[in-house]
C-alpha positions as CSV (number, residue, x, y, z in Angstrom):
1,X,150.3,95.2,97.3
2,X,148.7,92.0,96.0
3,X,146.9,91.4,92.8
4,X,144.6,88.8,94.3
5,X,141.8,89.3,96.8
6,X,142.4,88.5,100.4
7,X,141.2,85.1,101.6
8,X,137.6,85.0,103.0
9,X,135.7,82.7,105.2
10,X,133.9,79.8,103.5
11,X,130.2,80.6,103.0
12,X,127.8,78.2,104.6
13,X,124.3,77.6,103.0
14,X,122.7,79.7,105.8
15,X,125.1,82.5,105.2
16,X,124.5,82.4,101.5
17,X,120.7,82.6,102.0
18,X,121.1,85.4,104.5
19,X,123.3,87.3,102.0
20,X,120.8,86.7,99.2
21,X,117.8,87.8,101.2
22,X,119.0,90.6,103.4
23,X,122.2,91.8,101.6
24,X,122.4,94.1,98.6
25,X,125.6,92.8,96.9
26,X,124.7,89.3,95.7
27,X,123.2,89.1,92.2
28,X,119.8,87.3,91.9
29,X,119.3,84.7,89.2
30,X,115.8,83.6,88.1
31,X,116.0,80.2,89.8
32,X,116.9,81.9,93.2
33,X,114.2,84.5,92.6
34,X,111.5,81.9,91.8
35,X,112.3,79.6,94.7
36,X,112.6,82.5,97.2
37,X,109.3,84.0,96.0
38,X,107.3,80.7,96.3
39,X,108.9,79.9,99.6
40,X,108.3,83.3,101.2
41,X,104.8,83.6,99.8
42,X,103.8,80.3,101.5
43,X,105.6,81.3,104.7
44,X,103.9,84.7,104.8
45,X,100.5,83.2,104.2
46,X,101.1,80.7,106.9
47,X,102.2,83.4,109.4
48,X,99.3,85.7,108.6
49,X,96.8,82.9,108.6
50,X,98.0,81.8,112.0
51,X,97.8,85.4,113.4
52,X,94.2,85.8,112.1
53,X,93.2,82.4,113.5
54,X,94.6,83.3,116.9
55,X,92.9,86.7,116.9
56,X,89.4,85.8,115.5
57,X,89.1,82.0,115.0
58,X,88.7,82.6,111.2
59,X,90.5,80.3,108.8
60,X,91.9,82.5,106.1
61,X,91.6,80.8,102.7
62,X,94.5,81.2,100.2
63,X,92.2,82.7,97.6
64,X,91.1,85.5,100.0
65,X,94.7,86.0,101.0
66,X,95.9,86.5,97.5
67,X,93.3,89.2,96.8
68,X,95.3,92.3,95.7
69,X,92.9,94.5,97.7
70,X,93.9,94.3,101.4
71,X,90.5,95.7,102.3
72,X,88.8,92.6,100.7
73,X,91.1,90.4,102.8
74,X,90.4,92.2,106.0
75,X,86.6,92.0,105.5
76,X,86.7,88.3,106.3
77,X,88.0,89.0,109.8
78,X,85.1,90.1,112.0
79,X,85.9,92.5,114.9
80,X,89.7,92.1,114.5
81,X,91.6,93.4,117.6
82,X,94.0,96.3,117.2
83,X,97.1,94.2,118.1
84,X,96.5,92.1,115.0
85,X,97.0,95.0,112.7
86,X,100.2,96.1,114.5
87,X,101.6,92.5,114.5
88,X,100.8,91.9,110.9
89,X,102.3,95.2,109.8
90,X,105.6,94.6,111.7
91,X,105.8,91.0,110.4
92,X,105.4,92.3,106.8
93,X,108.6,94.4,106.9
94,X,111.2,91.7,106.4
95,X,109.2,90.2,103.6
96,X,108.9,93.6,102.0
97,X,112.6,94.1,102.2
98,X,113.4,90.8,100.7
99,X,110.8,91.2,97.9
100,X,111.9,94.7,96.8
101,X,115.6,94.2,97.1
102,X,115.6,90.9,95.2
103,X,113.3,92.3,92.5
104,X,115.7,95.2,92.0
105,X,118.7,92.9,91.7
106,X,116.8,90.4,89.5
107,X,115.8,93.2,87.1
108,X,119.5,94.2,86.8
109,X,120.5,90.6,86.3
110,X,117.9,90.2,83.5
111,X,119.3,93.2,81.7
112,X,116.5,95.6,82.8
113,X,116.8,98.8,84.8
114,X,116.9,98.0,88.5
115,X,114.2,100.7,88.9
116,X,111.8,98.3,87.2
117,X,112.1,96.2,90.3
118,X,110.2,98.9,92.2
119,X,107.0,97.7,90.4
120,X,107.0,94.9,93.1
121,X,105.4,97.5,95.4
122,X,102.3,98.0,93.2
123,X,99.3,95.8,94.4
124,X,98.0,93.4,91.7
125,X,100.7,94.4,89.3
126,X,103.3,92.8,91.6
127,X,102.1,89.3,90.7
128,X,102.8,90.0,87.1
129,X,106.1,91.6,87.8
130,X,107.2,88.6,89.8
131,X,106.2,86.2,87.0
132,X,108.1,88.3,84.4
133,X,111.2,88.5,86.6
134,X,111.2,84.8,87.3
135,X,110.9,84.0,83.6
136,X,113.5,86.4,82.1
137,X,116.9,84.8,81.3
138,X,120.1,86.0,82.9
139,X,121.3,88.3,80.1
140,X,123.8,90.4,82.0
141,X,124.9,91.1,85.5
142,X,124.7,94.8,85.8
143,X,124.5,94.7,89.6
144,X,128.1,94.3,90.5
145,X,130.2,97.5,90.3
146,X,133.5,97.4,88.5
147,X,136.5,97.5,90.8
148,X,137.8,101.0,91.3
149,X,141.2,99.9,92.7
150,X,143.3,96.7,92.9
151,X,143.0,94.5,95.9
152,X,145.2,95.5,98.8
153,X,146.7,93.8,101.8
154,X,144.5,93.6,104.9
155,X,144.6,96.6,107.2
156,X,143.3,100.1,107.4
157,X,143.1,101.9,104.0
158,X,143.0,105.6,103.4
159,X,139.6,106.9,102.4
160,X,139.1,109.2,99.5
161,X,136.6,111.8,100.7
162,X,134.4,113.4,98.1
163,X,134.5,117.1,97.7
164,X,132.2,119.0,100.2
165,X,130.8,121.1,97.4
166,X,129.8,118.1,95.4
167,X,128.3,116.4,98.4
168,X,126.2,119.4,99.3
169,X,125.1,119.8,95.7
170,X,124.0,116.2,95.5
171,X,122.2,116.3,98.8
172,X,120.4,119.4,97.9
173,X,119.4,118.0,94.5
174,X,118.1,114.8,96.2
175,X,116.1,116.7,98.8
176,X,114.6,119.1,96.2
177,X,113.6,116.3,93.9
178,X,112.1,114.2,96.7
179,X,110.1,117.1,98.1
180,X,108.8,117.9,94.7
181,X,107.7,114.3,94.3
182,X,106.0,114.4,97.7
183,X,104.1,117.6,97.3
184,X,103.2,116.8,93.7
185,X,101.7,113.5,94.6
186,X,99.9,115.0,97.6
187,X,98.3,117.6,95.3
188,X,97.3,115.0,92.7
189,X,96.1,112.3,95.0
190,X,94.5,114.3,97.7
191,X,93.3,117.5,96.1
192,X,92.6,116.3,92.5
193,X,91.4,112.8,93.1
194,X,90.4,112.9,96.8
195,X,92.4,109.7,97.4
196,X,94.3,108.7,100.5
197,X,95.7,105.4,99.2
198,X,98.6,103.1,99.0
199,X,100.2,105.2,96.3
200,X,100.3,108.2,98.6
201,X,101.2,106.7,101.9
202,X,103.4,103.8,100.8
203,X,104.7,104.1,97.3
204,X,105.4,107.8,97.3
205,X,107.6,107.9,100.4
206,X,109.4,104.9,99.1
207,X,110.2,106.6,95.8
208,X,111.1,109.8,97.7
209,X,113.6,107.9,99.8
210,X,115.1,106.0,96.8
211,X,115.3,109.0,94.5
212,X,116.9,111.3,97.1
213,X,119.5,108.7,98.1
214,X,120.2,107.8,94.4
215,X,120.9,111.4,93.5
216,X,123.0,111.8,96.7
217,X,125.2,108.8,95.8
218,X,125.2,109.1,92.0
219,X,128.4,111.2,91.7
220,X,130.3,109.7,94.7
221,X,129.6,107.1,97.4
222,X,128.2,108.6,100.6
223,X,127.8,106.9,104.0
224,X,124.5,105.0,104.5
225,X,123.6,107.2,107.5
226,X,123.8,110.3,105.3
227,X,121.5,108.7,102.7
228,X,119.0,107.9,105.4
229,X,119.3,111.5,106.8
230,X,118.6,113.0,103.4
231,X,115.6,110.8,102.9
232,X,114.2,111.6,106.3
233,X,114.8,115.3,105.8
234,X,112.9,115.1,102.5
235,X,109.9,113.5,104.2
236,X,110.0,116.0,107.1
237,X,110.2,119.0,104.8
238,X,107.3,117.7,102.8
239,X,105.2,117.4,105.9
240,X,106.3,120.8,107.2
241,X,105.3,122.4,103.9
242,X,101.8,120.9,104.1
243,X,101.5,122.1,107.7
244,X,102.6,125.7,106.9
245,X,100.3,125.9,103.8
246,X,97.4,124.7,106.0
247,X,97.0,121.6,103.8
248,X,97.2,119.2,106.7
249,X,97.2,119.3,110.5
250,X,100.0,118.2,112.9
251,X,98.2,115.2,114.4
252,X,97.5,113.6,111.1
253,X,101.0,114.2,109.9
254,X,102.4,112.6,113.0
255,X,100.0,109.6,112.4
256,X,101.3,109.2,108.9
257,X,104.9,109.6,110.0
258,X,105.7,106.0,111.1
259,X,104.7,104.4,107.8
260,X,106.1,107.2,105.7
261,X,109.4,107.2,107.6
262,X,109.9,103.5,107.6
263,X,109.3,103.0,103.8
264,X,111.4,106.1,103.0
265,X,114.4,104.6,104.9
266,X,114.0,101.3,103.0
267,X,113.8,103.3,99.8
268,X,117.0,105.2,100.8
269,X,118.9,102.0,101.4
270,X,117.9,100.6,98.0
271,X,118.3,103.9,96.1
272,X,121.9,104.0,97.4
273,X,122.5,100.5,96.3
274,X,121.2,101.2,92.8
275,X,123.5,104.3,92.6
276,X,126.6,102.4,93.8
277,X,126.1,99.0,92.2
278,X,124.1,99.5,89.0
279,X,125.2,103.0,87.8
280,X,121.9,103.6,86.0
281,X,121.3,107.0,84.4
282,X,119.2,109.6,86.1
283,X,116.5,109.1,83.4
284,X,115.7,105.8,84.9
285,X,114.9,107.4,88.3
286,X,112.9,110.0,86.5
287,X,110.9,107.3,84.8
288,X,110.0,105.8,88.3
289,X,108.8,109.2,89.4
290,X,106.7,109.8,86.2
291,X,105.0,106.4,86.8
292,X,103.5,107.6,90.0
293,X,100.6,109.7,88.5
294,X,99.5,106.7,86.5
295,X,99.6,104.6,89.6
296,X,97.5,106.9,91.6
297,X,95.0,107.3,88.8
298,X,94.7,103.5,88.5
299,X,94.2,103.2,92.2
300,X,91.5,105.9,92.2
301,X,89.6,104.0,89.5
302,X,89.4,100.7,91.3
303,X,89.5,101.6,95.0
304,X,86.3,100.8,97.1
305,X,85.7,101.9,100.7
306,X,85.9,99.2,103.3
307,X,82.9,98.8,105.6
308,X,84.2,98.1,109.1
309,X,82.4,97.1,112.3
310,X,83.5,98.2,115.8
311,X,81.7,96.7,118.9
312,X,82.1,97.7,122.5
313,X,80.4,95.9,125.5
314,X,79.9,96.7,129.1
315,X,77.7,95.4,131.9
316,X,75.4,97.7,133.8
317,X,74.0,97.1,137.3
318,X,70.5,98.1,136.3
319,X,67.6,96.6,134.4
320,X,67.1,97.1,130.7
321,X,64.1,99.4,131.1
322,X,66.2,101.9,133.0
323,X,69.2,101.6,130.8
324,X,67.0,102.1,127.7
325,X,65.9,105.6,128.8
326,X,69.6,106.7,129.1
327,X,70.5,105.2,125.7
328,X,68.0,107.1,123.7
329,X,69.1,110.4,125.2
330,X,71.4,111.7,127.9
331,X,72.5,115.0,129.3
332,X,75.9,116.8,129.3
333,X,79.0,114.6,129.7
334,X,81.9,115.8,131.7
335,X,84.9,117.1,129.7
336,X,87.1,114.1,128.6
337,X,90.0,113.1,130.8
338,X,91.5,110.8,128.2
339,X,94.6,112.2,126.4
340,X,93.3,110.7,123.2
341,X,90.5,113.3,122.9
342,X,92.8,116.2,123.7
343,X,94.6,115.6,120.3
344,X,91.5,117.0,118.5
345,X,89.6,113.8,118.0
346,X,85.8,114.5,118.1
347,X,84.1,113.3,121.3
348,X,80.4,113.0,122.3
349,X,79.0,115.7,124.5
350,X,75.2,115.0,124.8
351,X,72.3,113.2,123.0
352,X,68.6,114.0,122.5
353,X,65.7,112.3,120.7
354,X,63.0,114.0,118.6
355,X,60.0,111.8,118.3
356,X,59.6,108.1,119.3
357,X,59.7,104.9,117.4
358,X,60.9,104.2,113.9
359,X,61.3,107.5,112.0
360,X,62.3,109.5,115.1
361,X,65.6,111.3,114.9
362,X,68.4,111.0,117.5
363,X,70.9,113.8,117.6
364,X,74.2,112.9,119.2
365,X,76.2,116.1,119.7
366,X,79.9,115.8,119.4
367,X,82.6,118.4,120.1
368,X,82.7,119.2,116.3
369,X,79.0,119.1,115.6
370,X,75.9,116.8,115.6
371,X,75.4,113.3,114.2
372,X,71.9,113.1,112.7
373,X,70.6,109.5,113.3
374,X,67.2,108.5,111.9
375,X,65.8,105.5,113.9
376,X,65.4,102.3,111.9
377,X,64.7,99.8,114.7
378,X,62.8,100.6,117.9
379,X,62.6,97.5,120.0
380,X,62.2,98.8,123.5
381,X,64.0,97.9,125.7
382,X,66.1,95.5,123.7
383,X,67.5,97.1,120.5
384,X,67.9,100.6,119.1
385,X,69.3,100.9,115.6
386,X,69.8,103.9,113.4
387,X,71.3,105.2,110.1
388,X,73.7,108.1,110.0
389,X,72.3,110.8,107.7
390,X,74.8,113.5,108.6
391,X,78.0,113.6,110.5
392,X,80.5,116.4,111.6
393,X,84.2,116.4,111.0
394,X,86.0,113.5,112.7
395,X,88.5,115.9,114.4
396,X,89.7,119.4,114.7
397,X,93.2,119.6,113.4
398,X,96.2,121.1,115.3
399,X,97.5,123.9,113.1
400,X,98.9,127.4,113.3
401,X,95.9,128.4,111.2
402,X,92.2,128.5,112.0
403,X,91.2,126.5,108.9
404,X,92.9,123.5,107.5
405,X,92.0,122.3,104.0
406,X,92.3,118.6,104.6
407,X,89.8,116.7,102.4
408,X,89.9,113.6,104.7
409,X,88.0,115.6,107.3
410,X,84.9,115.5,105.0
411,X,84.6,111.8,104.2
412,X,87.6,109.5,104.5
413,X,85.9,108.0,107.6
414,X,82.1,107.9,107.2
415,X,79.7,106.4,109.8
416,X,77.0,104.5,108.1
417,X,74.8,103.1,110.9
418,X,74.9,102.1,114.5
419,X,72.9,100.2,117.2
420,X,72.6,99.6,120.9
421,X,71.8,96.1,122.0
422,X,70.5,95.5,125.5
423,X,70.5,92.0,126.9
424,X,68.9,91.2,130.3
425,X,71.2,89.4,132.8
426,X,70.4,87.6,136.0
427,X,70.1,89.8,139.1
428,X,68.5,92.8,137.3
429,X,71.6,93.6,135.3
430,X,72.1,94.5,131.6
431,X,74.7,93.7,129.0
432,X,74.9,96.9,126.9
433,X,76.6,96.6,123.5
434,X,77.3,99.5,121.2
435,X,78.2,98.9,117.5
436,X,79.2,101.3,114.8
437,X,79.5,100.4,111.1
438,X,81.7,102.8,109.2
439,X,83.5,103.2,105.9
440,X,87.3,103.8,105.8
441,X,88.7,105.2,102.6
442,X,92.4,105.3,103.6
443,X,95.1,102.8,102.8
444,X,96.9,100.8,103.9
445,X,93.7,99.9,105.6
446,X,95.5,97.7,108.1
447,X,97.5,100.7,109.4
448,X,94.7,103.3,109.4
449,X,92.2,100.9,110.9
450,X,94.4,100.6,114.0
451,X,93.8,104.3,114.6
452,X,90.2,104.6,113.5
453,X,89.0,101.5,115.4
454,X,90.8,102.7,118.5
455,X,89.1,106.1,118.2
456,X,85.6,104.6,117.8
457,X,86.2,102.2,120.7
458,X,87.1,105.2,122.9
459,X,84.0,107.1,121.8
460,X,81.8,104.0,122.5
461,X,83.4,103.6,126.0
462,X,82.8,107.3,126.8
463,X,79.1,107.0,125.9
464,X,78.5,103.5,127.5
465,X,80.2,104.4,130.7
466,X,78.1,107.6,131.0
467,X,74.9,105.5,130.4
468,X,76.1,103.1,133.0
469,X,76.7,105.8,135.6
470,X,73.3,107.4,134.9
471,X,71.4,104.1,135.1
472,X,73.1,102.9,138.2
473,X,72.6,106.2,140.0
474,X,68.8,105.9,139.9
């Protein structure tokens, strides 16, 4: 047995940077934190600005990009394609990992609890957190664990397995605590404040994953896969409880699963690292949990719905006069063949018009009820515009129960107005354009807009194709 560590390969600058950014063992000083933060912020802005420019031709200014409200950023991107949201979301993940993991290690290096580093996840507050962490001196290095045994010669070493009873107890404690956090935050955010925000879909699963993994590993180190399993199980049990108590439907839970699952896994990895390398008391984890109600309350006070525009265009082999008659009202549509509408998403069935001209009312019947649309512009046969005075539920939830008490069905997606624009083309043809303006009160907007924009495009396509068939058949 040797008293000195085994020799290791020399570390190249690239290896050092990779270890600093993507590892969990290297302590983070304030100089490294500051340089990394400035560099990656500039890189992230350049990457996102390039994607936005390629998608829409819009040059995204740094001031608009630095806005804490993602909805304010996205309002400057007209008719953004769905692939943009997916690409930007995936591209954010490595930056998210580096930011959170380095903030946790920098907090420990500055003599604070590593749980303070989770404040990096809070929009607007994260700028202040980064400045504070970059300014604090290196008071202690609480991130490296103390050696538990002397260095040994290279080769296989016997593993000391924790007792099964202790492992099960720690796993159960982690799951129970995480599920309590998830259900408690759902009750406060959704049913008390009617808020489907970042604190619910992003921060809460992260805290669930980190707390469950921290408690699992607090008494004895556990494999990373086990920590991820406990975090995933916690999220799944929370969703299952909401389904069984008729608080949410299956489709919406599955839609939320990708983002909740990914951030819970990231939280589990970091929670395990805190337990193994910082040895903080459980009260620090409890403080992170107790900060969540304040976060959701602050978000509810400042959140504003985002007004989005979705536009769909087709060409019809018929003149505008004929197309107009089928736009203002049309008979029964065939049952939808698209799989999308078989998930419970509301789809148009028929439309009728009461009256004529401005002030008339168009009723567009959906599978869940009618849209009531007072006419605001009647420019026959060029433009028909209307407000939306009343709308039905956006979908019928899949659930074992007849009624599901999900507040988002009543207003998280609200249609505000719409229009049909008819443009005459050569050869007696018509360019038919349908546009809907709607408010989306769900965050992260980038993620949920991918689903809502896609649903509205599918609805537009169903109506416009029906109008096209009717017009071309005459």
